[in-house]
N, C-alpha and C positions, 0 to 999 in steps of 0.2 A: 314326123310332126313335132319332134322335140324342140325345134326352134320356136314353135308357137307356144309351147308350154313354158319355156324359159322366158319368152318375151312378155307373156301376159300374167305369169304368176308373180313376178316381182312387183313390189309397190311402186317402183320408179322405172318400170320397163319402158324402153323406147317405143316399142310397138304400141303399147297402151296409150302413150302420150300422142303418137301420131293419129291413131284411130279416133281418140276422143277429140283431138283438134279438128279432124276432118268432119266428124259428126257435128261439132259445135259450129264450125264455119259454114258447113253445108246448110244447116238449119237457118243461120242468120242471113246468109247471102241469098239463098234460094227461096226461102219461105217467108221470112219476117224482116225483110230489109226496109226500114223506114227511109223516106226520101231525104230527110234532113240529117242522116247519120253518115259520116265519112267511112271510106273503106278501112282506114287505119284504126278507127274506133272499133269497127266490127272485128277486125283481125285480133286486136288486143283483147277484146271481150272473149273471143273464141278460145284463145290460148289460155286466158285466165280460167275459163271454165274447164279446159282440158287439164290444166295443172291441178285443179280442185278434184277432178275425177281420178287423176293418178294417185293422189294422196288418199283417196277414199278407201282402198283395200286395207291399209294399215290402221284405219281408224276403228273405233269401237262400234258395236252394233248400233248404238243410238246415233252415232255420227253418220252411219251409213243410211239411216232412214231420213236424215235431215234434208238431203237434196230432193227427195220426193216432195216433201212439204214445200221446200223452197220453189220448186218448179211450178207447183200448183198455185202458190201465191204470186209468182211472177206473171203467170198467164192471167190470173185474176186482175193483177195490177195493170197489165196491158189492156185488158177489157175496159178498165176505167181510165185509159189513156195516160197512164203514168209512164212516161218515156224512159225512165230509169230502168224499167224492167227489161228493155231491149238488150242491155249489156250481158245478161245471163240467160237468154232464152235457150241457148244451146244446152243448158243443163237438163232440159227435158230429154233430149236424145241421149245425152251421156248417162242420165239416171236409168233409162230403160236398158241401155246397153249393159251397164254394170249389174242391174238386177237380173237380166237374162244370163249374164256370165256366171252368176253364182247359183249354186243349187238351192232352190227355194220352192215353195209350194206354188203349183200352177195357178191356184186361185188368187194368191196374192199378186203375182205378176199380171194376171189378167185384169185384176181390179185396178192396178196402177195404170196399165195401158188404156183401159176403158175410161178411167178418169181423165187422162190426158186427152184422149180422142174426143170425149164429150166437151171438155173445156174449149178445145180448138173449134169444134163444130158450132158450139154456142156463140163463140166469139166471131167466127168467120162467116157463117151462113146468115145472110140477110134476105136473099131472094133465091128463087129456084136456079138462077144462073150461077149462083155461088156454090152449088152442090158439087159439081165435078172438080173444080180446083181445090175445094176443101177436102174431098176424098183423097185427092192426090197428095195434099199436104199431110193428111193423117197417115197415108201409106208410107210416105218418106220419113215423117217424124217418128212414127210408132213402129211400123213394120220393119224397116231396114235395121235399126239398132237392135231390135229384139232378135231378128234372124241371125245377124252377125254374132251377137252375144251367145245365142243358143248353139250356133255351130261350133264356136270355140269351146264352149263348156262341154258339149258332147264329145268333141275330139279329145279334150283333156281327160274326161271320164273314161273314154275308151283306152287311152294310154295307161291310165292308172289301173284299169282292169287287166290289161295285158301284163303290167308289172306284177300285180298280185298273182296272176296265173303263173308267171315265170318263177316267182318265189316259191309258190306251192310245188311246182315241178322240181325245183332244186331241193326243197326239203324232202320230198318223196324220194328223190334219187339218193340223197345222203342217207336216209333211213334204210334204203335197200342195201347200200354199201356197208352200213354198220351191221345190218343183219347178216350179211355174207361173212364179214370178218368175225362176228360172234360165232357163227356156225363153225368156221375153220378153227377158231381157238378152242371151242368146246369139243369138237370131234377129233382134232389132231393133238394140239399142244396139251390141253387139259387131260386128255386120255393118257398120253405118255407120262406126264408128270404124276398122275394118279397111280399108274402102274409102277413107277419108280418108288413112290412112297410106300406102296403096298409091299414091294419086294424088300425094301430096307427094313420094314417092320417085321417081315418074316425072318430076315437074317438076324435080327435082334433076338428072336425067340429060339431059333435053332442053334444059336451060339451062346448059350447061357454062361459057359465057362471060359469065354474068350478073354483075351488080355483086356484089362480095364481101359486102356487107351483106345483099343478097337471099339469097345462098347461105347465109349464117349464119342468117337467119330460117327458111329452109326446113329446114336441118339441125336447128334447135331444135324446129320443129314436128314433124318426123319423129320425133325422140327422145321428145318429150312424148307424141305419139300412140302410139308403140310401148309406152311405159311405161303409159299408160292402158289400152291393150289387154291388156297382161299383168295389170294389176290386175283388169280385168273378168273375164278368164279365171279368175283365182284366186278371185274372188268367186263366180262360177258354180260352181266346183268345191266351195267351202265350202257354198253353198246346197244342192247335191245331196248332199254328204257332210259333215254338221256336224262329224264327227270330225277333219276337217282343221284346224278352228279351235281345237283343244285346245292348252293351253299348251305341250305337248311339241313342237309343230310351230312353229318360229319364223316369224313373219310378216315380221320384218326381221332379217336375219342380224346377229349381234353385230359381226362384222368389217366388215359392209357399211353400218352406220349412219353412220359419219363421211362416207363417200362420198355417201350419200343426202342427208345434211344439206348437204354442200358443193354438191351438184347443185341443191338448193332455193335456196341462196344465189346460185348462178350464174344461176338462172332469174330471180330477183328483180333481179339486176344487169342481166340482159339486158332487163328491162322498164324500165330507166332509173333504178333506185333506187341510192342510195349506202348500202350496208349495212355497219355496223360490228358484227361478231359476236364474242361471247365465250362459247364453248361449253365447258363442263367436259368433259374427256376421259372422266371417270368415267361419263358418260351411256351409253357403250357397254356398261357392266357391268350395266345394268338388265335386267329380264326382258323377254321378247318383247312382252308387252302394253304395257308402259310405253315401250319403245323405239318401238313403232308410234305411241303417243299423242304422244310428243315430235315425231316426224317429221311427223305429220299436222297438229299445231298450228302447227309452223313453216311448213309448206307453205301452209296456209290463211291464217295470219296475214300472211305476206309477200304472198300474192296479194291480200288485202284492202287492204294498204298500196298496192300497185301500182294497184289498181282505183280507190281513193278519193283517194289523195294524188297519184297520177300521176307521170309521168317527172320526174326531177330532185329528188324528195323524198329526204330523209335518214331512214334507219331504223336502229334499234339493236336487236340481238337478244342476249339473255342467257339462258343455260341453266346452272343451278347444281345440283349434286347434293351433298347432305350433310345431316346431322342427321335421317336417315330421311325425307327429303322431297326432291322435285324442284320447283324454282322456275324457271318459264319466263316471260320478259317480252319483249314486242315494243312498241317505241314509234316514232312518226314525228313529223316536225315540221310536218305538214300543209301541204306546199308549195303545193297547189292552194287558195289562200286564198279563191277565189271560190265554192268549193263549199259547199253547206249542211252544217251539222253532222250527223254520223251519230248515230243513236240505236239503242241495242240493241233488236233485235226489229223495227225499222222495215222495212216492205216495201221491197225494193230496196236497202236499205242494206247489210245483211249476208246477206240471203237465209237459206238453211238452214245456212250455214257456221258462224255463231256458235252456233246451236242444236246442231249436230253436235259442235263442240268442247266445249261445256258438258256434253253427255251423256257424251262420252268421259271427261272429267275426273271427273264425278260418279260414274261407274261405279267409279272407283278410289278413291272416298272423298275427293276433293279439291274445290276450288272454282275457278271461272273468273270474272274480272271484266273488263269492257271498257267504255271510255267516254272522253270527251274529257279532254285534259290541261288543267291550269290556264292554262298559257301557250301554248296552241295545240297542235294535233296530236291524236294518238290513242294510247291505251295499252291493251294487253292483258296481263293477268297471270293465269297458271295455276299453281296449287300443288296437288300431290297427294302422298300418302305413298308411300314406297319403302323397301326394305331399306337398312340402313346399310351402304354399300359403301365400300371403300377408294378413294381417288382414283386415277384411271387415269394411265397414263403417256403421254407424247407431247404435242406441242403442241396447243392447242385448235383446233377446226375453224374455219376462216374467221376467224382472229384479226385479220388485217389488213383495215382498211376499204378499200374500193375502189369505183369507180363506172364505169359505161359507158353511154353513150347508146344508146337503143333504135334 
């Protein structure tokens, strides 16, 4: 029955126009046809009334009440033999149809129908012989429009209820899927990561006199594992309660973003990269979703440089905020010259990292491009819209280039 919903919900629906025209013409031709009125005048009046009824749904509430008053006044005018009232008598049937089509109180609809029926009876009943034809007129004029409108309204309400039920079932199914994923992450992934962090911590204590470089690597592994475990726990919490992911709950604290970016830079330098960073301090003024996007792209981009360019490679990071946009660029010199060129989407080249970064940026209405540079190396450029924020204060994060061998 969706065809009926589309036809009658629109303010200029063709089905609404046809039905209202039939109601108006039927009333004028069958019930109230004066002898001195031509067929052309009746047809014109019927279509005029139908067009008025078509425009009715888009009108204000006050305008929707106007045809009821107009119908009553027209019938009253006809009782006084004002022939001008004949041109819009079809508005009675149209009004009843429109009222029955809308969800309204039964008492109001019954009152309007009773008023119309009473006016018709008072006007038409002169003797006992006039009662049967008058009742027929009332049935046609009042009953048929109300039944048709009520049928369409109930059909539409049933479709809306089915749609609400379908949406509820979809939400419940998605909640079940999120709960299942959360259980797997908690019982399998989080368990193994927790065990790894624990064992690295034990190794730090049982090797107190180890080479400082080994101790540094163990400390870095322990910190990275603890951060990954915290992210997993947060993800499990979000999967079980999606409300935690609302914009009102910051995923990256405003004051903590510079430190998080600095940690990502230090992790890259710990992998043997020489990183020159130029990060606009205004990035801390972005909203939570954009702050998280910047952090994740920086983390994944530098990890890709370390993975593909290798220790000793030089990388440059630039993050600029301005002109209602964020521009993030990561380039490297391709130090590992013997490696094969990376291709976007190539298995084993970028894995799911490039896909994930692209999805993050596209969700914000931006674009991400990655590919080889003309003179060697790799370039990643992400741009996405952001509110026009004033520049932040303080020195840029990681402004001084530095390097450290792994």
